[in-house]
Structures are given as C-alpha cells and as structure tokens.
C-alpha positions as a Markdown table, in Angstrom:
| # | Residue | x | y | z |
|---|---|---|---|---|
| 1 | Met | 26.3 | 20.3 | -7.9 |
| 2 | Pro | 26.0 | 22.7 | -5.0 |
| 3 | Leu | 22.8 | 24.9 | -4.4 |
| 4 | Thr | 23.4 | 28.4 | -5.2 |
| 5 | Ser | 20.4 | 30.1 | -4.5 |
| 6 | Leu | 17.3 | 30.1 | -2.2 |
| 7 | Glu | 15.1 | 29.6 | -5.3 |
| 8 | Glu | 17.0 | 26.5 | -6.0 |
| 9 | Val | 16.2 | 25.1 | -2.5 |
| 10 | Arg | 12.5 | 26.2 | -2.8 |
| 11 | Ala | 12.3 | 24.4 | -6.1 |
| 12 | Arg | 14.0 | 21.3 | -5.0 |
| 13 | Arg | 11.6 | 21.4 | -1.9 |
| 14 | Ser | 8.5 | 21.8 | -4.0 |
| 15 | Ala | 9.5 | 19.0 | -6.3 |
| 16 | Ser | 9.7 | 16.5 | -3.4 |
| 17 | Ile | 6.9 | 14.5 | -2.3 |
| 18 | Trp | 8.3 | 14.4 | 1.2 |
| 19 | Thr | 7.7 | 18.1 | 1.7 |
| 20 | Lys | 4.3 | 17.2 | 2.1 |
| 21 | Ile | 4.3 | 13.8 | 3.7 |
| 22 | His | 7.2 | 14.3 | 6.6 |
| 23 | Pro | 5.2 | 17.0 | 8.5 |
| 24 | Leu | 2.4 | 14.8 | 8.9 |
| 25 | Phe | 4.8 | 12.3 | 11.0 |
| 26 | Ala | 6.4 | 15.1 | 12.8 |
| 27 | Leu | 3.2 | 16.5 | 13.7 |
| 28 | Gly | 1.7 | 13.1 | 14.6 |
| 29 | Gln | 4.8 | 12.3 | 16.8 |
| 30 | Leu | 4.6 | 15.9 | 18.7 |
| 31 | Leu | 0.7 | 15.1 | 19.2 |
| 32 | Ala | 1.4 | 11.6 | 20.7 |
| 33 | Phe | 4.1 | 13.1 | 22.6 |
| 34 | Phe | 1.9 | 15.7 | 24.4 |
| 35 | Ile | -0.9 | 12.8 | 24.9 |
| 36 | Ser | 1.9 | 10.7 | 26.3 |
| 37 | Val | 3.0 | 13.4 | 28.9 |
| 38 | Gly | -0.6 | 14.1 | 29.8 |
| 39 | Leu | -0.9 | 10.5 | 30.2 |
| 40 | Leu | 2.4 | 10.3 | 32.3 |
| 41 | Val | 1.2 | 12.9 | 34.6 |
| 42 | Ala | -2.0 | 11.1 | 35.2 |
| 43 | Tyr | 0.1 | 7.7 | 35.8 |
| 44 | Phe | 1.9 | 9.7 | 38.6 |
| 45 | Phe | -1.3 | 10.4 | 40.2 |
| 46 | Gly | -2.6 | 7.0 | 40.2 |
| 47 | Arg | -5.2 | 7.8 | 37.4 |
| 48 | Val | -4.2 | 5.6 | 34.6 |
| 49 | Pro | -2.1 | 2.4 | 34.3 |
| 50 | Phe | 1.4 | 2.6 | 32.8 |
| 51 | Gly | 0.4 | 0.2 | 30.0 |
| 52 | Leu | -1.6 | 3.4 | 28.5 |
| 53 | Val | 1.0 | 5.6 | 28.9 |
| 54 | His | 3.5 | 3.0 | 27.1 |
| 55 | Ala | 1.0 | 2.4 | 24.3 |
| 56 | Trp | 1.1 | 6.0 | 23.6 |
| 57 | Val | 5.1 | 6.4 | 24.1 |
| 58 | Met | 5.2 | 3.3 | 21.6 |
| 59 | Thr | 2.9 | 5.3 | 19.0 |
| 60 | Lys | 5.1 | 8.5 | 19.5 |
| 61 | Ile | 8.3 | 6.1 | 18.6 |
| 62 | Gly | 6.5 | 4.6 | 15.5 |
| 63 | Leu | 5.7 | 7.9 | 14.2 |
| 64 | Met | 9.3 | 9.3 | 14.9 |
| 65 | Val | 10.6 | 6.2 | 12.8 |
| 66 | Gly | 8.4 | 7.4 | 9.8 |
| 67 | Ala | 9.2 | 10.9 | 10.6 |
| 68 | Val | 13.1 | 9.9 | 10.4 |
| 69 | Ile | 12.5 | 8.1 | 7.2 |
| 70 | Thr | 10.7 | 10.4 | 5.1 |
| 71 | Gly | 13.0 | 13.3 | 6.5 |
| 72 | Ala | 16.0 | 11.6 | 5.4 |
| 73 | Leu | 14.3 | 11.1 | 2.0 |
| 74 | Trp | 13.4 | 14.8 | 2.0 |
| 75 | Glu | 16.9 | 15.6 | 2.9 |
| 76 | Lys | 18.1 | 13.6 | -0.3 |
| 77 | Asp | 15.9 | 15.0 | -2.4 |
| 78 | Val | 16.6 | 18.7 | -1.5 |
| 79 | Phe | 20.2 | 18.6 | -0.3 |
| 80 | Gly | 21.8 | 15.5 | -1.9 |
| 81 | His | 22.4 | 13.3 | 1.4 |
| 82 | Tyr | 20.1 | 11.0 | 3.4 |
| 83 | Trp | 21.8 | 12.3 | 6.6 |
| 84 | Phe | 24.0 | 14.7 | 7.8 |
| 85 | Ala | 24.0 | 17.3 | 4.9 |
| 86 | Pro | 26.0 | 20.1 | 6.0 |
| 87 | Glu | 22.6 | 22.2 | 6.3 |
| 88 | Phe | 20.9 | 19.9 | 8.6 |
| 89 | Phe | 23.8 | 18.6 | 10.6 |
| 90 | Val | 23.0 | 19.9 | 13.9 |
| 91 | Glu | 19.3 | 18.6 | 13.4 |
| 92 | Asp | 20.4 | 15.2 | 12.3 |
| 93 | Val | 22.8 | 14.7 | 15.2 |
| 94 | Met | 19.9 | 15.8 | 17.7 |
| 95 | Thr | 17.6 | 13.4 | 15.9 |
| 96 | Val | 20.0 | 10.5 | 16.3 |
| 97 | Asn | 20.2 | 11.1 | 19.9 |
| 98 | Val | 16.2 | 11.1 | 20.4 |
| 99 | Phe | 16.3 | 7.9 | 18.6 |
| 100 | Ile | 19.0 | 6.2 | 20.6 |
| 101 | Leu | 17.1 | 7.3 | 23.7 |
| 102 | Gln | 13.9 | 6.2 | 22.4 |
| 103 | Val | 15.6 | 2.8 | 21.5 |
| 104 | Ala | 17.1 | 2.6 | 25.1 |
| 105 | Tyr | 13.3 | 3.1 | 26.3 |
| 106 | Val | 12.0 | 0.1 | 24.2 |
| 107 | Leu | 14.7 | -2.1 | 25.3 |
| 108 | Met | 14.5 | -1.4 | 28.9 |
| 109 | Ala | 10.6 | -1.8 | 28.7 |
| 110 | Tyr | 10.7 | -5.0 | 26.9 |
| 111 | Thr | 13.9 | -6.6 | 28.6 |
| 112 | His | 13.6 | -5.4 | 32.4 |
| 113 | Pro | 9.9 | -4.5 | 32.9 |
| 114 | Glu | 10.3 | -4.9 | 36.5 |
| 115 | Lys | 12.6 | -1.7 | 36.5 |
| 116 | Leu | 9.9 | 0.8 | 36.2 |
| 117 | Asn | 11.9 | 3.6 | 38.0 |
| 118 | Met | 14.9 | 3.3 | 35.5 |
| 119 | Ile | 12.3 | 3.0 | 32.4 |
| 120 | Leu | 10.8 | 6.1 | 33.7 |
| 121 | Trp | 14.2 | 7.8 | 34.1 |
| 122 | Val | 15.2 | 7.0 | 30.3 |
| 123 | Leu | 11.9 | 7.9 | 29.3 |
| 124 | Gly | 12.3 | 11.3 | 30.9 |
| 125 | Ile | 15.7 | 11.9 | 29.6 |
| 126 | Ala | 14.6 | 10.9 | 25.8 |
| 127 | Tyr | 11.5 | 13.4 | 26.1 |
| 128 | Phe | 14.0 | 16.1 | 27.7 |
| 129 | Val | 16.0 | 15.6 | 24.4 |
| 130 | Tyr | 13.1 | 15.3 | 21.9 |
| 131 | Ile | 11.8 | 18.8 | 23.5 |
| 132 | Gly | 15.4 | 20.3 | 22.8 |
| 133 | Asn | 15.1 | 18.6 | 19.1 |
| 134 | Val | 11.7 | 20.6 | 18.6 |
| 135 | Ala | 12.7 | 23.8 | 20.0 |
| 136 | Gln | 15.9 | 23.7 | 17.6 |
| 137 | Tyr | 13.6 | 23.0 | 14.9 |
| 138 | Ile | 11.4 | 25.7 | 15.5 |
| 139 | Val | 14.2 | 28.3 | 15.9 |
| 140 | Arg | 15.8 | 27.0 | 12.6 |
| 141 | Thr | 12.2 | 27.6 | 11.0 |
| 142 | Ala | 11.8 | 30.8 | 12.3 |
| 143 | Asn | 15.2 | 32.1 | 11.2 |
| 144 | Met | 14.8 | 30.8 | 8.0 |
| 145 | Gln | 11.6 | 32.6 | 7.6 |
| 146 | Lys | 13.4 | 35.9 | 8.6 |
| 147 | Lys | 16.4 | 35.8 | 6.4 |
| 148 | Pro | 18.1 | 33.1 | 4.3 |
| 149 | Asn | 21.7 | 32.0 | 4.9 |
| 150 | Pro | 23.5 | 31.8 | 1.6 |
| 151 | Ala | 26.5 | 30.2 | 3.2 |
| 152 | Ala | 23.9 | 27.2 | 4.4 |
| 153 | Leu | 23.1 | 26.8 | 0.8 |
| 154 | Gln | 26.2 | 25.2 | -0.2 |
| 155 | Ile | 26.6 | 21.4 | -0.3 |
| 156 | Ala | 29.1 | 18.7 | -1.7 |
| 157 | Ala | 27.3 | 17.2 | -4.6 |
C-alpha cells in the first residue's frame, strides 16, 4: 500500500523502534569520524602512531555497519523496502559507495599493511565520499523540515 500522506509517514516513523536506535549509530559514526580525522592530522605531524588512527577508523566502520543495518530496518518499517526505496534511493547509493570504500580500506590495511601511502589514499577517498553522504543527509533533512514533497511519499507495496 503506497504512502499517501505525511501523517502516514510520521505514524510509521513513530511506530518504528529503529527511529530511536539508528541515530545512535549514525551520530556515533560521525563522532568517530571526527576523532579519527583529528588523529590522522596528528599522525601526519608525527604526534600519534598510525595504529591509533586505525583503531578509530575501525570503530567508525563498526558504527557504520550498525547504522547500515538499523537504517535498512527503519527503511523497511517506514517505506516497505530494506534498500533502495524510491524515497531514499540517492542516500542508499551514497551509503553503498561509502561502505565499499570502507571495505577497501579494511582489505588494504590487513592484506597490504606495508603500503601505507595507498591505505591513506583509500581512507581519504572513503572519508571524502562519507562527507558527501553526510552533507546530502543534512540537506535532505533540512528540506523535509521546510516542506514535504508529496510525490516522494509514493512507494510500491
């Protein structure tokens, strides 16, 4: 049954337990991102070992996995799809890109730890795409606060 009103969307969001849980992972991931970026800068200035940076990157990735899972469960509760609901297609594509790049970082870090320059490039690209993902989420949230788009409420059952 397609969603036809903002009230129906709000009712489904309110009824979903994931509405409360998902932000904990998303905000935790953002906090871990800022900490790891700060540590990365400190690493470049010779202040901290790369192992500390890596630990925080892995923390961020763990929180991202939690955010992806809880986000998919929330999307299913609200829009009827675990992934790529029409209302969240762009967000899901961005998330998949971030996820792939983070997996590439993990694979590089564990299979080729001697190639630190390459690992840092992969991390930089992953973080750049993550910033884009966060930015589009903020813009979308701000736009949703202003005026709902009735066309975006339609989904296939």
